[in-house]
N, C-alpha and C positions, 0 to 999 in steps of 0.2 A: 612158696613163701609168699606171704601179701606182702603187700605196704601195708604202712597203717591208717593208710586214706583210700582205703580201698576197704569194702566190705560185699559179702556175701548174704543177701536176697535170704530170709527164714523162709518168707511164705510160696516163693518157687525152686525149691532145687534145681540146680543147672542150670540157672540165669547168669548170662557173663560178667563179668567184675564190672562194678562202676567207681565213681569216684562218690564220697562220700559227701554231703554239704560243708560247707564249708562250715565251721564252729564262727569264728568272725566275718564278721561283710569285708568287701576293700578296705569304704570310710568307716572305721570304726565309730561308732557313737561319741568314745571317752574322750577323740582323737580332735575333733572337727569342733569347731568352734563359728558360733555365729556373731552377725556384726550388728554392732550397735551403734547407725545413726540419726542422727541428728538434722533430717527433712524441714528446713524456712521458706516459706509459704511469700509472699509478693507484699500480701496483707502484714504481714512479721509474726504470723504465729509459729510457734517452734513444736514439730511432735517430734514422738521419739519410735524411728521405725528399726525394726527387730527382722533380719534375715539372715535368719538361720541356713542348713546345706542344703543341696539341690534336693527338689523332691519336697520339701519338709511346707507348711506354709507362711508365708511371713505376715508381720500381725503389726500395725499402727498405732499406736497408743497414746490421750492427747484428755485436755482439759479444755473445755468451753467455756463461753459465759452465755448462762441461760438471760434470752432477752427481756424477761418478764422481771427480773429486778431483783431473784433470787441469788444472783452469784457464781460463782463458778463451778463444777462439778466435771466428774470424772468422768469423759464418753466411752460408750462399750468399744469394746474392741470393734479393731477391724484387722478382719483377715484376708489373703491372697490380697491384696491392691500396692498398687505400686505408687506414691506418690510424682513420682517426678513427670507419670503421664496425665499429672495434673495441669489445666494450660496453668494455675499460677505458682504453683511448682516455682523456685528460685536456683534454690542450692542445695544438697543436703551431704551434711559433713559425716565424715569417719568419724568416729567419736572414742568406741573401744572395743573389745571383743570381748564376747561372755564362751565358759566354757559348755557343753553339752549340758554336763550333770545340774549346770546351776538355771538352763534357762525357763525351767517353770518353776521355778522360786521368783527368777525375775520377774515374768509375767503376773502374780499372783501380787506382788510388791506395787508392781505400776498398777493394779487395776485396784489395790487398796489404800495408796498415797492419796494421806489428808491433803483436801484443800485447803486454800487460806483466805475467809472472803473473811477478814478482820482489814487487812494492811492495803493501803490505796498501791502502792506499788508492787500487788506482786499479780502475777499474772503467767502463763502460760511458758515463758521464756524462764522464770524462776523455779516452775514446778517438774521442767525438764532438768534445772541443773544438781536443785535438790533429791531431785532423783538419783540421778548421774556419782555424787558426792556419799549419799547413803550404799548404791549400791560399789563402789570402791572400798567405805568402811569397814561395810560386810565380806568383802573378799570376794566376789560373786563377778567383777569387773576388773579385766586385764585394760584400766587406760591408756589411749596416748595419748602424750603431751602435746603434741602441736594441733589435735582436733578439739581439744578443751580451751589451749590458750585462744585459737580461732574462739570457740563457742563465747568464752570467756569478752573477750576485745568485742563481738556483736551487739553483747548486751550490751557491755555500756558507752559501744555508741547508737544503740534504739533501746532507751532504759524501762518505755511506760510502753504498750501498743493494748487498745483497743481491741478485741474480735469478739464480732459478735454472730454466733451462730444464724 
């Protein structure tokens, strides 16, 4: 009697029994979570940094301030980079987790999130905090209270940062 995990090749009769390919990988993508970190640089610039499970590309999402005076804009996503390797990197704060099934939605939302060029106090820090609030509201982010408290505290200490690309 054959085991349910074994099959006989129909193309070549008489071959030995072999194990069938596993239906689900060891790390089932629906059970793996991506970390949502906020990288803070010495210039005071904040960046949303998504770190998926091993073997998947990381992504860095940020806003830049245009030098010619047009205001802030969402910068193109940077793939497979590590902010910790930058000489200006100061700290990375683990803010939340994202379920695998929401990862593409989160990246799309971050790339389309509007910038505010009207308020004088608006900057990259507010952009990151607005995105975190929206993702929590939609239920796509499993927030870490300690990380969010730390981000709010840093935001109060340094309310406005001028960052020029």
